[in-house]
C-alpha positions as semicolon CSV with decimal commas, in nm:
position;residue;x (nm);y (nm);z (nm)
1;A;-4,911;22,463;11,688
2;G;-5,230;22,591;11,531
3;A;-5,265;22,863;11,792
4;C;-4,911;22,972;11,710
5;A;-5,021;23,058;11,357
6;I;-5,379;23,167;11,419
7;W;-5,339;23,390;11,724
8;Y;-4,972;23,489;11,723
9;S;-4,900;23,528;11,346
10;G;-4,641;23,253;11,342
11;S;-4,477;23,101;11,037
12;W;-4,465;22,735;10,935
13;I;-4,131;22,700;11,114
14;D;-4,282;22,856;11,428
15;M;-4,566;22,604;11,413
16;F;-4,327;22,309;11,383
17;V;-4,111;22,429;11,673
18;A;-4,419;22,504;11,887
19;A;-4,556;22,154;11,821
20;C;-4,227;21,988;11,918
21;L;-4,193;22,201;12,230
22;A;-4,556;22,135;12,326
23;V;-4,464;21,765;12,334
24;L;-4,168;21,854;12,557
25;V;-4,400;22,053;12,786
26;A;-4,635;21,755;12,806
27;L;-4,346;21,525;12,896
28;V;-4,234;21,764;13,170
29;G;-4,594;21,778;13,294
30;N;-4,605;21,398;13,322
31;V;-4,332;21,395;13,586
32;H;-4,507;21,319;13,913
33;F;-4,455;21,589;14,171
34;S;-4,619;21,610;14,510
35;R;-4,892;21,868;14,559
36;Q;-4,645;22,114;14,709
37;E;-4,396;22,067;14,425
38;R;-4,650;22,093;14,142
39;F;-4,532;22,441;14,042
40;L;-4,195;22,293;13,942
41;S;-4,341;22,148;13,622
42;E;-4,447;22,497;13,510
43;V;-4,109;22,641;13,610
44;V;-3,909;22,374;13,427
45;A;-4,134;22,385;13,120
46;G;-4,125;22,766;13,103
47;L;-3,747;22,774;13,141
48;L;-3,683;22,503;12,881
49;V;-3,921;22,659;12,629
50;G;-3,773;23,004;12,692
51;V;-3,416;22,889;12,635
52;I;-3,490;22,675;12,328
53;T;-3,717;22,926;12,154
54;G;-3,478;23,205;12,247
55;L;-3,185;23,023;12,086
56;I;-3,389;22,943;11,775
57;S;-3,524;23,295;11,737
58;L;-3,181;23,449;11,789
59;R;-3,016;23,216;11,538
60;W;-3,285;23,242;11,268
61;H;-3,428;23,586;11,337
62;E;-3,570;23,647;10,988
63;Q;-3,765;23,320;10,976
64;T;-3,893;23,280;11,332
65;C;-4,076;23,464;11,607
66;F;-3,995;23,407;11,976
67;G;-4,339;23,507;12,102
68;A;-4,530;23,286;11,861
69;M;-4,316;22,981;11,933
70;A;-4,304;23,030;12,309
71;L;-4,673;23,104;12,362
72;G;-4,782;22,834;12,120
73;S;-4,570;22,585;12,316
74;V;-4,694;22,664;12,667
75;L;-5,055;22,734;12,575
76;D;-5,172;22,406;12,727
77;I;-5,032;22,483;13,072
78;L;-5,148;22,845;13,095
79;Q;-5,406;22,890;13,366
80;G;-5,672;23,088;13,178
81;F;-5,943;22,828;13,230
82;R;-5,875;22,819;13,603
83;A;-5,902;23,199;13,630
84;V;-6,229;23,209;13,433
85;Y;-6,382;22,915;13,619
86;S;-6,287;23,071;13,951
87;I;-6,497;23,378;13,869
88;I;-6,795;23,149;13,814
89;E;-6,723;22,989;14,152
90;I;-6,708;23,328;14,321
91;M;-7,038;23,430;14,164
92;S;-7,202;23,109;14,287
93;R;-7,113;23,197;14,648
94;N;-6,806;22,973;14,676
95;T;-6,590;23,275;14,744
96;V;-6,310;23,104;14,934
97;S;-6,240;22,829;14,681
98;G;-6,306;23,064;14,388
99;G;-6,071;23,326;14,526
100;A;-5,802;23,067;14,592
101;D;-5,835;22,927;14,239
102;F;-5,822;23,277;14,093
103;I;-5,506;23,372;14,281
104;E;-5,346;23,036;14,200
105;G;-5,426;23,075;13,830
106;I;-5,281;23,426;13,818
107;I;-4,968;23,323;14,009
108;F;-4,903;23,017;13,794
109;T;-4,947;23,218;13,473
110;A;-4,709;23,484;13,605
111;L;-4,462;23,211;13,701
112;I;-4,472;23,061;13,352
113;S;-4,428;23,400;13,183
114;Y;-4,143;23,498;13,417
115;F;-3,951;23,179;13,341
116;L;-4,014;23,220;12,967
117;K;-3,848;23,562;12,993
118;F;-3,572;23,423;13,216
119;G;-3,506;23,147;12,961
120;Y;-3,491;23,410;12,689
121;E;-3,236;23,606;12,894
122;I;-3,028;23,286;12,926
123;A;-3,046;23,241;12,548
124;L;-2,926;23,601;12,502
125;A;-2,632;23,529;12,731
126;I;-2,548;23,205;12,548
127;M;-2,557;23,376;12,207
128;K;-2,376;23,683;12,347
129;V;-2,634;23,925;12,207
130;D;-2,717;24,258;12,367
131;K;-3,086;24,261;12,451
132;D;-3,116;24,626;12,349
133;H;-2,977;24,538;12,005
134;Y;-3,222;24,253;11,934
135;D;-3,584;24,326;11,846
136;M;-3,832;24,062;11,969
137;K;-4,099;24,152;11,714
138;C;-4,193;23,894;11,455
139;A;-4,054;23,929;11,107
140;P;-4,316;24,095;10,885
141;G;-4,458;23,883;10,606
142;M;-4,369;23,551;10,769
143;A;-4,718;23,482;10,904
144;I;-4,917;23,200;10,751
145;S;-5,198;23,309;10,525
146;K;-5,540;23,318;10,692
147;W;-5,672;23,094;10,413
148;W;-5,477;22,798;10,548
């Protein structure tokens, strides 16, 4: 929730929604999948967060920001650490495992972002809004003051 405000210029409402959805993402992540099915937790979490934040941002467009809520919610499952650590592995001559970790991190991050967008498209269909008509930018002036 803090990252939602600090990095993505979210409002107080965005922070609350991101915190609640981060709990949902953690609950989805606790479902035990086999090693081959592990990507399903990212898919389900990305889709759920995309639909819910899409519906909220479409309904209360002046008070909320889709990007801030969505990215603040899935920040814990993004694979940035894996991609950075894999570069260190590659540099320390573990090229096979480092390369595999790097590709896996990039693919999982792309999978999460794709299903966030797909969930947003589902929310647009539910609300019957033309995607060319709706602007995804955050409402100006809604960001929390940097002094908080």
